[in-house]
DRENNULO-95361 format. One record per residue (C-alpha): residue number from 1; residue in one letter; x, y, z. Coordinates in steps of 0.5 Angstrom, whole numbers. Example, Ala and Ser with C-alpha at 12.3 -4.5 7.8 and 13.67 -1.06 7.14 Angstrom:
# DRENNULO-95361
ATOM | 1 | a | 25 | -9 | 16
ATOM | 2 | s | 27 | -2 | 14
END
This chain:
# DRENNULO-95361
ATOM | 1 | m | 190 | 238 | 161
ATOM | 2 | k | 188 | 232 | 165
ATOM | 3 | i | 191 | 227 | 160
ATOM | 4 | f | 198 | 231 | 160
ATOM | 5 | i | 198 | 231 | 168
ATOM | 6 | k | 196 | 223 | 168
ATOM | 7 | s | 201 | 222 | 163
ATOM | 8 | l | 206 | 226 | 167
ATOM | 9 | c | 205 | 222 | 173
ATOM | 10 | g | 205 | 215 | 169
ATOM | 11 | a | 212 | 217 | 166
ATOM | 12 | a | 214 | 219 | 173
ATOM | 13 | v | 212 | 212 | 176
ATOM | 14 | i | 216 | 208 | 171
ATOM | 15 | c | 222 | 212 | 172
ATOM | 16 | i | 222 | 211 | 179
ATOM | 17 | l | 221 | 204 | 178
ATOM | 18 | f | 226 | 203 | 173
ATOM | 19 | t | 231 | 207 | 178
ATOM | 20 | l | 229 | 202 | 183
ATOM | 21 | i | 230 | 195 | 180
ATOM | 22 | p | 237 | 195 | 180
ATOM | 23 | f | 237 | 198 | 187
ATOM | 24 | n | 232 | 193 | 189
ATOM | 25 | a | 237 | 187 | 186
ATOM | 26 | q | 242 | 190 | 190
ATOM | 27 | c | 238 | 189 | 197
ATOM | 28 | e | 236 | 182 | 195
ATOM | 29 | n | 243 | 180 | 194
ATOM | 30 | v | 245 | 183 | 201
ATOM | 31 | s | 239 | 179 | 204
ATOM | 32 | r | 241 | 172 | 200
ATOM | 33 | g | 248 | 172 | 204
ATOM | 34 | v | 246 | 174 | 211
ATOM | 35 | f | 243 | 170 | 217
ATOM | 36 | r | 240 | 174 | 222
ATOM | 37 | l | 239 | 173 | 229
ATOM | 38 | h | 232 | 176 | 232
ATOM | 39 | i | 230 | 175 | 239
ATOM | 40 | l | 223 | 177 | 242
ATOM | 41 | a | 222 | 179 | 249
ATOM | 42 | n | 216 | 176 | 253
ATOM | 43 | s | 214 | 183 | 254
ATOM | 44 | d | 215 | 190 | 254
ATOM | 45 | s | 216 | 191 | 261
ATOM | 46 | n | 223 | 193 | 264
ATOM | 47 | v | 225 | 187 | 267
ATOM | 48 | d | 223 | 183 | 260
ATOM | 49 | q | 227 | 188 | 256
ATOM | 50 | s | 233 | 187 | 260
ATOM | 51 | l | 232 | 179 | 260
ATOM | 52 | k | 232 | 179 | 253
ATOM | 53 | l | 239 | 183 | 253
ATOM | 54 | k | 242 | 178 | 257
ATOM | 55 | v | 239 | 172 | 253
ATOM | 56 | r | 242 | 176 | 247
ATOM | 57 | d | 249 | 176 | 250
ATOM | 58 | r | 249 | 169 | 252
ATOM | 59 | v | 247 | 167 | 245
ATOM | 60 | l | 252 | 171 | 242
ATOM | 61 | e | 257 | 168 | 247
ATOM | 62 | y | 255 | 161 | 245
ATOM | 63 | t | 255 | 162 | 238
ATOM | 64 | k | 261 | 166 | 237
ATOM | 65 | s | 266 | 161 | 235
ATOM | 66 | l | 260 | 157 | 231
ATOM | 67 | y | 261 | 161 | 225
ATOM | 68 | k | 268 | 161 | 225
ATOM | 69 | n | 269 | 156 | 220
ATOM | 70 | a | 263 | 157 | 216
ATOM | 71 | e | 264 | 159 | 208
ATOM | 72 | c | 257 | 161 | 206
ATOM | 73 | l | 250 | 162 | 208
ATOM | 74 | d | 249 | 155 | 207
ATOM | 75 | d | 254 | 153 | 212
ATOM | 76 | a | 252 | 158 | 217
ATOM | 77 | e | 245 | 155 | 217
ATOM | 78 | e | 247 | 148 | 217
ATOM | 79 | l | 251 | 149 | 223
ATOM | 80 | s | 245 | 153 | 227
ATOM | 81 | a | 240 | 147 | 225
ATOM | 82 | e | 245 | 142 | 228
ATOM | 83 | k | 246 | 146 | 234
ATOM | 84 | l | 239 | 149 | 235
ATOM | 85 | q | 237 | 145 | 241
ATOM | 86 | a | 244 | 147 | 245
ATOM | 87 | i | 242 | 155 | 243
ATOM | 88 | a | 235 | 154 | 246
ATOM | 89 | d | 238 | 151 | 252
ATOM | 90 | a | 243 | 156 | 253
ATOM | 91 | a | 238 | 162 | 252
ATOM | 92 | k | 234 | 158 | 257
ATOM | 93 | s | 239 | 157 | 262
ATOM | 94 | e | 240 | 165 | 262
ATOM | 95 | v | 233 | 166 | 263
ATOM | 96 | e | 233 | 161 | 269
ATOM | 97 | r | 239 | 164 | 272
ATOM | 98 | n | 235 | 171 | 272
ATOM | 99 | g | 230 | 167 | 276
ATOM | 100 | y | 224 | 166 | 271
ATOM | 101 | d | 221 | 160 | 268
ATOM | 102 | y | 219 | 163 | 261
ATOM | 103 | p | 219 | 158 | 256
ATOM | 104 | v | 224 | 159 | 250
ATOM | 105 | k | 224 | 157 | 243
ATOM | 106 | a | 229 | 157 | 238
ATOM | 107 | e | 228 | 156 | 230
ATOM | 108 | i | 230 | 158 | 224
ATOM | 109 | k | 226 | 161 | 219
ATOM | 110 | r | 225 | 166 | 213
ATOM | 111 | m | 222 | 172 | 215
ATOM | 112 | y | 221 | 179 | 213
ATOM | 113 | f | 225 | 185 | 216
ATOM | 114 | d | 223 | 192 | 215
ATOM | 115 | t | 229 | 197 | 214
ATOM | 116 | r | 233 | 197 | 220
ATOM | 117 | y | 238 | 202 | 222
ATOM | 118 | y | 244 | 199 | 226
ATOM | 119 | g | 249 | 205 | 228
ATOM | 120 | k | 252 | 207 | 221
ATOM | 121 | v | 249 | 201 | 218
ATOM | 122 | t | 242 | 200 | 214
ATOM | 123 | m | 240 | 193 | 213
ATOM | 124 | p | 235 | 193 | 207
ATOM | 125 | p | 228 | 191 | 207
ATOM | 126 | g | 227 | 184 | 205
ATOM | 127 | f | 226 | 177 | 207
ATOM | 128 | y | 232 | 174 | 211
ATOM | 129 | n | 234 | 167 | 214
ATOM | 130 | a | 234 | 168 | 221
ATOM | 131 | l | 235 | 165 | 228
ATOM | 132 | r | 229 | 167 | 232
ATOM | 133 | i | 229 | 166 | 239
ATOM | 134 | t | 222 | 167 | 243
ATOM | 135 | i | 222 | 168 | 250
ATOM | 136 | g | 216 | 167 | 254
ATOM | 137 | s | 210 | 169 | 250
ATOM | 138 | g | 214 | 173 | 245
ATOM | 139 | s | 210 | 179 | 245
ATOM | 140 | g | 215 | 184 | 247
ATOM | 141 | h | 220 | 189 | 243
ATOM | 142 | n | 225 | 185 | 239
ATOM | 143 | w | 233 | 185 | 238
ATOM | 144 | w | 236 | 183 | 232
ATOM | 145 | c | 243 | 183 | 229
ATOM | 146 | v | 247 | 180 | 223
ATOM | 147 | m | 250 | 173 | 225
ATOM | 148 | y | 253 | 171 | 219
ATOM | 149 | p | 257 | 174 | 216
ATOM | 150 | s | 259 | 175 | 224
ATOM | 151 | m | 257 | 182 | 225
ATOM | 152 | c | 254 | 182 | 232
ATOM | 153 | v | 258 | 184 | 238
ATOM | 154 | g | 254 | 185 | 244
ATOM | 155 | a | 250 | 191 | 243
ATOM | 156 | s | 254 | 194 | 237
ATOM | 157 | l | 257 | 192 | 230
ATOM | 158 | d | 263 | 190 | 228
ATOM | 159 | y | 264 | 194 | 222
ATOM | 160 | n | 271 | 191 | 220
ATOM | 161 | a | 267 | 184 | 219
ATOM | 162 | l | 262 | 188 | 215
ATOM | 163 | k | 267 | 191 | 210
ATOM | 164 | e | 271 | 184 | 210
ATOM | 165 | n | 264 | 180 | 208
ATOM | 166 | s | 261 | 185 | 203
ATOM | 167 | t | 263 | 187 | 196
ATOM | 168 | d | 265 | 195 | 195
ATOM | 169 | e | 258 | 196 | 192
ATOM | 170 | e | 254 | 192 | 198
ATOM | 171 | y | 258 | 196 | 203
ATOM | 172 | r | 256 | 203 | 200
ATOM | 173 | l | 249 | 200 | 200
ATOM | 174 | l | 249 | 199 | 207
ATOM | 175 | t | 253 | 205 | 210
ATOM | 176 | g | 251 | 210 | 205
ATOM | 177 | g | 246 | 214 | 209
ATOM | 178 | e | 243 | 217 | 202
ATOM | 179 | n | 239 | 211 | 200
ATOM | 180 | e | 234 | 212 | 206
ATOM | 181 | f | 229 | 214 | 201
ATOM | 182 | k | 230 | 208 | 196
ATOM | 183 | f | 230 | 203 | 202
ATOM | 184 | k | 223 | 206 | 204
ATOM | 185 | i | 221 | 205 | 197
ATOM | 186 | v | 223 | 198 | 196
ATOM | 187 | e | 220 | 197 | 203
ATOM | 188 | y | 213 | 199 | 200
ATOM | 189 | f | 214 | 195 | 194
ATOM | 190 | e | 216 | 189 | 198
ATOM | 191 | k | 210 | 190 | 202
ATOM | 192 | i | 205 | 191 | 196
ATOM | 193 | c | 208 | 185 | 193
ATOM | 194 | s | 207 | 180 | 199
ATOM | 195 | l | 200 | 182 | 199
ATOM | 196 | f | 200 | 178 | 192
ATOM | 197 | s | 204 | 172 | 194
END
């Protein structure tokens, strides 16, 4: 009986893995074509969290035309790298305008994001390239959005841009609420794999 139960469990795990391999590939396709914005607040105090949102608005205002001519992720990253100091300066000027002297750091980095929910959209877990803005110590809660294809609109998301810049399959993946369980499984799988890399 124990052998039967172990075999049954093993078969279930294999079935789940074979079901998730194509789903995981879809998630990786999304992460390879997306450039994210990630802003870390100085702390979790109300004033620092409010300042983070003001910096967000200033950075989005500065960069809204930056990606207009970008035809692919590489273009967006190249434009960001060229304007990285100007982006940091824009964020820093907003910090100073609000009466703070926190340092501000801007960098482009490849980083892991858990499954993130943004209105009706779910961004799959995985490694993404991101423009990261760190305010002060960067020990507060973060804020994120998708810079390219441009879907950031202040505190909301531009669903038209999402539809225009996604394949039908990717759009269903990102907006289909029925995938939540699969996203969590992929997230755990990614975390386990990252332990070995």
